[in-house]
Structure formats: structure tokens, C-alpha cells
C-alpha positions in Angstrom: 104.3 20.2 125.3 103.6 17.3 127.7 105.0 14.0 126.2 105.2 10.5 127.6 106.8 7.3 126.2 106.4 3.9 127.9 107.0 0.3 127.1 105.2 -2.6 128.8 105.7 -6.3 128.5 102.3 -8.0 128.7 101.3 -11.7 128.5 99.2 -11.3 125.4 99.7 -11.5 121.7 100.3 -8.4 119.5 97.1 -9.3 117.7 95.1 -9.2 121.0 96.5 -5.9 122.1 96.0 -4.4 118.6 92.3 -5.5 118.7 91.9 -4.0 122.2 93.4 -0.6 121.3 91.7 -0.5 117.8 88.3 -1.1 119.3 87.7 2.6 120.0 83.9 2.2 120.2 84.4 0.1 123.4 86.5 2.8 125.2 83.5 4.2 127.3 83.2 0.7 128.8 86.6 0.8 130.5 88.5 4.1 130.0 88.2 6.7 132.8 86.8 10.0 131.7 85.5 8.7 128.3 81.8 9.1 128.4 80.9 8.5 124.7 82.3 7.7 121.3 80.8 8.4 117.9 82.4 6.5 115.0 82.1 8.7 111.9 83.8 6.2 109.6 85.6 2.9 110.0 87.6 0.5 107.8 90.3 -2.1 108.4 92.9 0.6 108.1 91.4 3.9 109.2 88.7 5.3 111.5 87.5 8.8 112.3 85.8 9.1 115.7 84.5 11.8 118.1 85.3 11.2 121.7 83.5 12.9 124.6 85.6 13.2 127.8 84.5 14.5 131.1 86.1 15.4 134.4 84.6 17.1 137.4 81.7 18.6 135.4 83.8 19.7 132.4 82.9 17.9 129.1 84.8 18.3 125.9 84.5 16.6 122.5 87.3 16.1 120.1 87.7 14.3 116.7 90.6 12.0 115.8 91.8 9.9 112.9 92.9 6.5 113.9 95.3 4.7 111.5 95.4 1.0 112.0 98.2 -1.2 110.7 97.2 -4.7 111.9 98.8 -6.2 114.0 101.7 -3.9 114.8 100.6 -0.3 115.0 97.8 2.2 115.9 98.3 5.9 115.4 95.9 8.6 116.6 96.0 12.1 115.1 93.9 14.9 116.4 91.6 16.6 113.9 89.4 19.0 115.9 88.5 20.1 119.4 89.8 22.0 122.4 93.4 21.0 121.8 96.1 22.5 119.6 97.8 19.2 119.1 97.4 15.5 120.1 99.4 12.6 118.8 99.2 9.1 120.2 101.0 5.9 119.0 100.8 2.3 120.0 103.2 -0.3 118.7 102.9 -4.1 119.4 105.9 -6.4 119.1 106.2 -10.1 119.9 108.6 -10.4 122.9 109.9 -13.8 121.8 108.5 -15.4 125.0 104.8 -15.7 124.2 103.9 -12.1 125.1 103.9 -8.7 123.7 106.0 -5.5 124.1 103.6 -2.5 123.9 105.2 0.8 123.1 103.0 3.7 123.9 103.6 7.4 123.1 101.4 10.4 123.6 102.0 14.1 123.3 99.5 17.0 123.4 99.2 20.7 123.5 96.2 22.8 124.6 95.2 26.0 122.7 95.1 27.7 126.1 98.5 27.8 127.8 96.8 28.0 131.3 94.9 24.7 130.6 98.2 23.1 129.4 100.0 24.1 132.6 97.1 22.7 134.7 96.9 19.5 132.7 100.7 19.0 132.9 100.4 18.8 136.7 97.9 15.8 136.4 99.2 14.4 133.1 101.4 11.6 134.6 98.8 10.4 137.1 96.0 10.4 134.5 98.2 8.6 132.0 99.1 5.9 134.4 95.4 5.4 135.2 94.5 5.1 131.6 97.3 2.7 130.8 96.2 0.6 133.8 92.6 0.6 132.4 93.9 -0.9 129.1 95.8 -3.6 131.1 92.8 -4.4 133.2 90.6 -4.6 130.1 93.1 -7.0 128.5 93.0 -9.3 131.5 89.2 -9.2 131.4 89.1 -10.1 127.7 92.0 -12.5 127.4 92.4 -13.8 130.9 95.0 -12.9 133.5 98.3 -14.6 133.2 100.5 -15.9 136.0 103.4 -13.9 134.5 103.9 -10.5 135.9 104.2 -7.5 133.6 107.2 -5.3 133.7 107.5 -1.7 132.5 110.1 0.7 131.6 109.1 4.3 131.0 110.5 7.6 130.0 108.5 10.7 130.6 109.9 13.8 129.1 
């Protein structure tokens, strides 16, 4: 099962990054391959949403539950769609220097083993593109900072 863990230090607050990640309805504005979102239910602590993703003429829809623990944590659990399993977690910690440490973890499994093997080949590149899209969006919303971000990652 493809899995990826990564930590990034960014020049924003935990609250800002929480707000960015928890705003699932805005994903089609900046995330590659996300063409539409339908929010089924939403509260301060939980959301259920359908996401339509597309790549090279293939479109799929899946439903996830988003558990929000402001300002420190967002967990996404897969409910229905073309996958067998999808789990995604974001944690936001004050770095003690005016920024935030963002811990990101994702793991998934397709129902079809052939799709999983194909996706595994592109997984790392696609993930980097998506993480980059979140960083770019943060700079657009909160302003770019003169401090550079550093990252440490562990892909398994």
C-alpha cells in the first residue's frame, strides 16, 4: 500500500494552515486534478464531502469524512468510491520561531491491484505537486515570507 509521511516548516501559524486544509470546498481553486467538491454536511468538527478528481480523461468521485480538531489536526477517512482504502492526516505544530511544522501523512489502496501498481509509479510526483499547491495557496492567502521553508520527508 503506497504511504508517504512528510514534515514541512512553513512561515505561517498553525491556525492559518488548519484553515487552509480544512477549507475543502476551495480545493478545486488550487489543487491539481480536483475538478469539483460537494459538501454533504459540515460543522466545526466534521465534514462529509464528495470530491471529483480527473486526470487525462479519467474522472472519479469519492466520498470522505473530514474530522477537524482546530487548530492542530485534520484527519480524512475514505467512505466510498474507487479505492479500497484512503487515509490522510495533517498535524499543525507551532515551531517556536513564529512558524508552523506541518506533518502530513497519506496512505491509499486501490480495489484493483493493477491501478495500484500504476498509481504507485506516479504517487511520489503527484504528491509533491499537491503539497506544493498547498504551499502556493498559503503564500497567496497569507503572504510570502522571506524565510525559506525546509522539509524532511520519509516515503515508505
